[in-house]
C-alpha positions in Angstrom: -34.7 -12.0 11.8 -36.0 -9.2 10.2 -39.8 -11.4 8.4 -41.9 -9.1 7.6 -45.4 -9.5 6.4 -47.6 -8.5 3.2 -49.6 -6.4 5.3 -46.9 -4.6 6.6 -45.1 -4.1 3.6 -48.5 -2.7 1.9 -49.5 -0.3 5.1 -46.1 1.4 4.0 -46.7 1.6 0.7 -44.3 -1.1 -0.5 -44.2 -4.6 -2.9 -41.6 -7.5 -2.3 -40.0 -9.3 -5.1 -41.1 -13.2 -3.8 -44.1 -14.1 -1.6 -42.0 -16.4 0.7 -45.1 -19.3 1.1 -43.7 -20.7 4.5 -46.4 -24.5 4.7 -47.8 -25.9 7.3 -43.9 -28.1 8.5 -42.0 -24.9 7.8 -44.4 -22.3 10.4 -45.2 -25.0 13.4 -42.9 -28.3 12.8 -39.5 -27.5 15.1 -37.5 -29.2 12.9 -38.9 -27.5 9.3 -38.4 -24.1 11.2 -35.3 -24.3 11.0 -35.2 -25.0 7.2 -37.0 -21.5 7.3 -34.7 -20.0 9.2 -32.1 -20.8 7.3 -33.9 -20.0 3.4 -34.4 -16.4 5.6 -31.2 -16.0 6.5 -29.9 -16.5 2.9 -32.7 -14.0 1.8 -31.8 -11.7 3.9 -28.2 -11.9 3.1 -28.4 -11.3 -0.3 -30.8 -8.9 0.0 -33.7 -9.8 -1.4 -37.1 -7.9 -0.9 -39.6 -10.8 0.6 -42.4 -11.5 2.9 -45.1 -13.5 4.6 -48.0 -14.3 5.2 -48.3 -14.9 8.2 -51.2 -15.8 10.2 -53.3 -15.3 6.6 -51.4 -17.7 5.1 -53.7 -21.2 5.3 -53.1 -24.8 4.5 -52.5 -25.5 0.5 -55.3 -28.2 1.5 -52.5 -30.6 -0.6 -53.0 -33.3 2.1 -57.0 -33.1 2.6 -57.3 -33.4 -1.1 -55.3 -36.5 -1.1 -56.7 -38.0 1.8 -60.1 -37.3 -1.1 -61.4 -34.3 0.9 -62.2 -32.4 -1.7 -64.9 -29.8 0.2 -62.9 -29.3 2.0 -59.5 -28.6 0.0 -61.7 -26.0 -2.4 -63.0 -24.3 0.6 -59.0 -23.8 2.1 -57.7 -22.8 -2.1 -60.9 -20.4 -2.0 -59.3 -18.3 1.0 -55.7 -18.4 0.4 -56.5 -17.1 -4.1 -58.9 -14.6 -2.4 -56.0 -13.5 -0.1 -53.2 -13.6 -2.5 -55.0 -11.7 -5.4 -55.8 -9.0 -3.0 -51.6 -8.2 -2.1 -51.7 -8.7 -6.5 -49.2 -11.4 -5.6 -47.0 -12.5 -8.7 -44.3 -14.1 -7.9 -44.3 -17.8 -5.1 -40.9 -19.1 -3.3 -41.4 -22.3 -1.2 -39.8 -24.8 0.5 -42.5 -27.6 0.6 -42.8 -29.2 -3.3 -46.1 -30.5 -1.8 -47.4 -26.7 -1.7 -45.2 -26.2 -5.5 -47.2 -28.7 -6.6 -50.5 -27.3 -5.6 -49.7 -23.7 -5.4 -48.5 -23.7 -9.6 -50.2 -26.7 -10.6 -53.4 -27.0 -9.0 -54.7 -23.2 -7.5 -54.7 -22.3 -11.6 -58.0 -24.2 -11.9 -59.7 -21.9 -9.1 -58.2 -18.7 -10.4 -55.2 -18.4 -8.6 -52.4 -17.9 -11.1 -49.3 -17.2 -10.2 -45.1 -17.8 -10.7 -44.7 -20.8 -8.1 -41.0 -21.0 -7.9 -39.6 -23.4 -5.1 -36.0 -23.3 -3.5 -34.7 -25.3 -5.0 -34.4 -23.6 -8.2 -34.3 -20.3 -6.3 -31.4 -21.4 -5.2 -29.4 -22.2 -8.2 -30.5 -18.8 -10.0 -29.0 -17.1 -6.9 -26.3 -19.0 -7.2 -26.0 -18.8 -10.9 -26.3 -14.7 -10.7 -23.5 -14.8 -8.1 -26.2 -13.6 -5.3 -25.1 -16.6 -3.5 -21.0 -17.2 -3.0 -20.0 -20.1 -0.5 -16.9 -19.3 1.2 -13.7 -21.3 0.1 -16.1 -24.7 -0.8 -18.4 -24.4 2.3 -18.3 -26.3 5.8 -19.5 -29.2 3.4 -16.4 -29.1 1.3 -15.1 -33.3 0.2 -17.7 -34.9 2.4 -20.0 -37.4 0.5 -23.2 -36.0 -0.1 -26.4 -37.7 -1.2 -30.0 -36.3 -2.6 -33.5 -38.0 -2.1 -35.5 -37.0 -4.4 -38.4 -35.8 -4.0 -42.1 -37.1 -6.0 -43.6 -33.6 -6.2 -40.7 -31.7 -7.1 -39.4 -35.2 -9.5 -41.9 -37.3 -11.5 -44.9 -34.5 -10.4 -42.7 -30.8 -11.9 -39.5 -32.7 -13.8 -36.9 -31.1 -11.0 -34.6 -33.1 -11.2 -30.4 -30.8 -12.0 -31.3 -27.8 -9.3 -31.0 -29.0 -6.2 -28.0 -30.8 -7.8 -26.5 -27.8 -9.1 -27.3 -25.9 -5.6 -24.9 -28.5 -3.9 -22.3 -28.3 -6.7 -21.4 -25.2 -5.3 -21.1 -26.7 -1.9 -17.6 -27.9 -3.1 -19.0 -31.7 -1.6 -18.3 -35.0 -4.1 -21.9 -36.5 -5.1 -22.6 -39.8 -4.2 -26.1 -41.2 -5.9 -28.5 -43.7 -4.5 -29.2 -46.9 -7.1 -32.9 -45.6 -7.6 -32.9 -41.8 -8.3 -34.3 -39.5 -10.1 -37.3 -39.8 -11.6 -36.5 -43.9 -10.6 -36.0 -42.3 -6.9 -38.0 -44.3 -4.1 -40.7 -42.0 -2.5 -40.0 -41.5 1.7 -43.8 -42.5 2.3 -44.6 -39.2 3.0 -46.8 -38.6 -0.2 -50.3 -38.5 -0.6 -51.1 -37.9 3.1 -48.9 -41.2 4.0 -47.2 -39.5 6.6 -50.4 -38.9 9.1 -51.0 -42.7 9.0 -49.1 -46.1 9.8 -48.5 -48.7 7.1 -50.5 -51.1 6.1 -50.3 -54.7 7.5 -47.4 -56.7 6.4 -45.1 -53.9 4.6 -42.2 -52.7 5.5 -42.3 -48.9 6.2 -40.8 -47.7 3.0 -38.6 -44.7 4.8 -36.5 -47.8 6.1 -35.6 -49.3 3.0 -35.3 -45.6 1.8 -32.9 -44.9 4.5 -30.7 -48.3 3.7 -30.5 -47.1 0.6 -28.6 -43.9 1.2 -26.7 -45.6 4.3 -25.4 -47.5 1.6 -23.6 -44.8 -0.3 -21.7 -43.9 2.6 -22.8 -40.2 2.8 -22.6 -38.5 5.7 -25.6 -36.2 4.7 -28.6 -37.5 2.7 -29.5 -33.4 1.5 -33.2 -33.2 0.7 -35.6 -30.6 -0.3 -38.4 -31.4 1.4 -39.2 -30.9 5.2 -41.8 -33.9 4.6 -38.9 -36.1 3.1 -36.6 -34.8 5.7 -38.9 -36.2 9.0 -39.1 -39.2 7.4 -35.8 -40.1 6.3 -34.7 -38.1 9.5 -36.7 -40.8 11.3 -35.6 -43.7 8.8 -32.4 -43.0 10.3 -32.7 -43.0 14.1 -34.0 -47.0 13.5 -30.8 -48.2 11.7 -29.4 -46.3 14.9 -26.8 -43.9 12.0 -27.6 -40.4 13.7 -24.1 -40.3 14.8 -23.0 -40.8 11.5 -24.8 -39.7 8.9 -27.3 -36.1 9.0 -30.2 -35.6 6.9 -30.4 -31.7 6.0 -32.2 -29.6 3.7 -29.8 -28.0 1.1 -31.0 -24.0 2.5 -29.8 -25.3 5.5 -26.6 -26.2 3.7 -26.0 -23.1 1.8 -27.0 -21.1 4.8 -23.9 -22.6 6.5 -21.6 -21.8 4.5 -22.3 -18.6 3.4 
């Protein structure tokens, strides 16, 4: 799988159309790596000239800022901004809403000004332009799919339609949970909650959210966030529904259908 780095492209005098910001989850988490590979497969299939930072990419600092360590956040952000500006990066696409929100809305405070696009929006653009074509309705034609809204994609950045438009290309049946869009229930991963246990006397929020997904009768829970993917997958395992329900990123759904 061809994944060029910015250093390699610059050495050959080329400039990519986009920088693919992989993120910590997409780089190191084995489940999220499948999302990364699916998105790269789509980019290669449609002929998008892209690059990654590779070993030069550091965490955006989102988790430490949410956890209250502002000093560490600024150190990480400044290092990333220095690298991005050094390469003259103009447009960034990422599969992680947490990275997306931080790069788009918080880096400009520190001198990092880029066009930042989430992969849900980017995939919709590729589909609308006719560059991504789903073959015969795709592998999920006619299947029931429910979409879980990521907090940092939805409420934080008002992106609700793009992932649903991507799912429409699959010719599947989209069934909404009772709480969706701006009223959607958090999976529990936001604000660094993914890395700690729930407070005493409370139900794990991903178990509650998973129950809502199961109620729809869908066989696939579509997500557009690696953290949501993990939390929903764990919830399905807790409900012992692994045999009847999958959690898949929208990039995985599209990659398997082109």
